[in-house]
BALOBA-1460 file (C-alpha; in Angstrom, 3 decimals):
// residues 70
<rec num="1" residu="m" x="235.368" y="20.002" z="139.257"/>
<rec num="2" residu="l" x="234.116" y="21.745" z="136.123"/>
<rec num="3" residu="d" x="234.404" y="20.089" z="132.693"/>
<rec num="4" residu="k" x="237.057" y="21.858" z="130.532"/>
<rec num="5" residu="k" x="234.866" y="21.655" z="127.356"/>
<rec num="6" residu="l" x="232.003" y="23.437" z="129.243"/>
<rec num="7" residu="l" x="234.564" y="26.216" z="130.250"/>
<rec num="8" residu="t" x="235.516" y="26.797" z="126.699"/>
<rec num="9" residu="l" x="231.678" y="27.356" z="125.840"/>
<rec num="10" residu="l" x="230.940" y="29.620" z="128.549"/>
<rec num="11" residu="a" x="231.378" y="33.492" z="128.579"/>
<rec num="12" residu="c" x="230.893" y="36.378" z="130.942"/>
<rec num="13" residu="p" x="227.254" y="37.420" z="130.697"/>
<rec num="14" residu="q" x="228.228" y="41.232" z="131.050"/>
<rec num="15" residu="c" x="231.176" y="41.485" z="128.502"/>
<rec num="16" residu="h" x="231.021" y="38.096" z="126.704"/>
<rec num="17" residu="g" x="234.662" y="37.710" z="127.632"/>
<rec num="18" residu="e" x="236.736" y="34.618" z="128.635"/>
<rec num="19" residu="l" x="236.273" y="33.199" z="132.141"/>
<rec num="20" residu="v" x="238.890" y="31.506" z="134.359"/>
<rec num="21" residu="y" x="238.052" y="28.750" z="136.766"/>
<rec num="22" residu="d" x="239.218" y="29.320" z="140.290"/>
<rec num="23" residu="k" x="238.660" y="25.981" z="141.884"/>
<rec num="24" residu="e" x="240.316" y="27.095" z="145.211"/>
<rec num="25" residu="s" x="237.810" y="29.866" z="145.982"/>
<rec num="26" residu="q" x="235.031" y="29.040" z="148.409"/>
<rec num="27" residu="p" x="233.495" y="32.301" z="149.624"/>
<rec num="28" residu="n" x="230.667" y="30.465" z="151.284"/>
<rec num="29" residu="s" x="229.629" y="27.021" z="152.304"/>
<rec num="30" residu="e" x="227.493" y="26.419" z="149.166"/>
<rec num="31" residu="t" x="230.106" y="27.420" z="146.635"/>
<rec num="32" residu="r" x="232.841" y="25.127" z="145.209"/>
<rec num="33" residu="g" x="234.897" y="27.377" z="143.144"/>
<rec num="34" residu="e" x="234.108" y="30.352" z="141.014"/>
<rec num="35" residu="l" x="234.224" y="31.319" z="137.238"/>
<rec num="36" residu="v" x="236.039" y="34.555" z="137.081"/>
<rec num="37" residu="c" x="235.938" y="37.290" z="134.425"/>
<rec num="38" residu="l" x="239.216" y="39.222" z="134.762"/>
<rec num="39" residu="l" x="237.989" y="42.129" z="132.504"/>
<rec num="40" residu="d" x="234.971" y="42.974" z="134.758"/>
<rec num="41" residu="a" x="236.514" y="41.620" z="137.973"/>
<rec num="42" residu="l" x="233.438" y="39.458" z="138.649"/>
<rec num="43" residu="a" x="233.315" y="35.937" z="140.093"/>
<rec num="44" residu="f" x="230.316" y="33.634" z="139.376"/>
<rec num="45" residu="p" x="229.672" y="30.908" z="141.850"/>
<rec num="46" residu="v" x="229.808" y="27.166" z="141.035"/>
<rec num="47" residu="k" x="227.147" y="25.498" z="143.157"/>
<rec num="48" residu="d" x="226.939" y="21.569" z="143.083"/>
<rec num="49" residu="g" x="229.072" y="21.551" z="139.972"/>
<rec num="50" residu="v" x="226.820" y="23.995" z="138.181"/>
<rec num="51" residu="p" x="228.016" y="27.502" z="137.244"/>
<rec num="52" residu="v" x="225.517" y="30.332" z="138.218"/>
<rec num="53" residu="m" x="225.938" y="32.838" z="135.419"/>
<rec num="54" residu="l" x="223.657" y="35.466" z="136.715"/>
<rec num="55" residu="l" x="224.915" y="39.027" z="137.244"/>
<rec num="56" residu="n" x="222.956" y="39.368" z="140.457"/>
<rec num="57" residu="e" x="224.686" y="36.371" z="141.839"/>
<rec num="58" residu="a" x="228.210" y="37.437" z="140.852"/>
<rec num="59" residu="r" x="230.719" y="38.676" z="143.443"/>
<rec num="60" residu="e" x="232.797" y="41.775" z="142.790"/>
<rec num="61" residu="l" x="236.540" y="41.136" z="143.209"/>
<rec num="62" residu="a" x="239.103" y="43.398" z="144.742"/>
<rec num="63" residu="l" x="242.111" y="44.482" z="142.505"/>
<rec num="64" residu="e" x="244.245" y="42.163" z="144.630"/>
<rec num="65" residu="e" x="242.230" y="39.080" z="143.851"/>
<rec num="66" residu="v" x="242.259" y="39.803" z="140.120"/>
<rec num="67" residu="e" x="245.968" y="40.372" z="140.103"/>
<rec num="68" residu="a" x="246.505" y="36.913" z="141.858"/>
<rec num="69" residu="l" x="244.660" y="35.166" z="139.098"/>
<rec num="70" residu="r" x="246.531" y="36.684" z="136.201"/>
């Protein structure tokens, strides 16, 4: 679980936009949720409760995934 206060402080490293926490997403065994930038369609993994806010670690989202989170 990600702290709500931390979520309000974090921003997308690419556009500096708002992030949405998708706690259901588990693209691999190491990840427990993702922080999603809907503007850039990027998902940043949360590993062991720590958001990894690196562009080279981000996963590009398909349009269907972005629409599902809106």
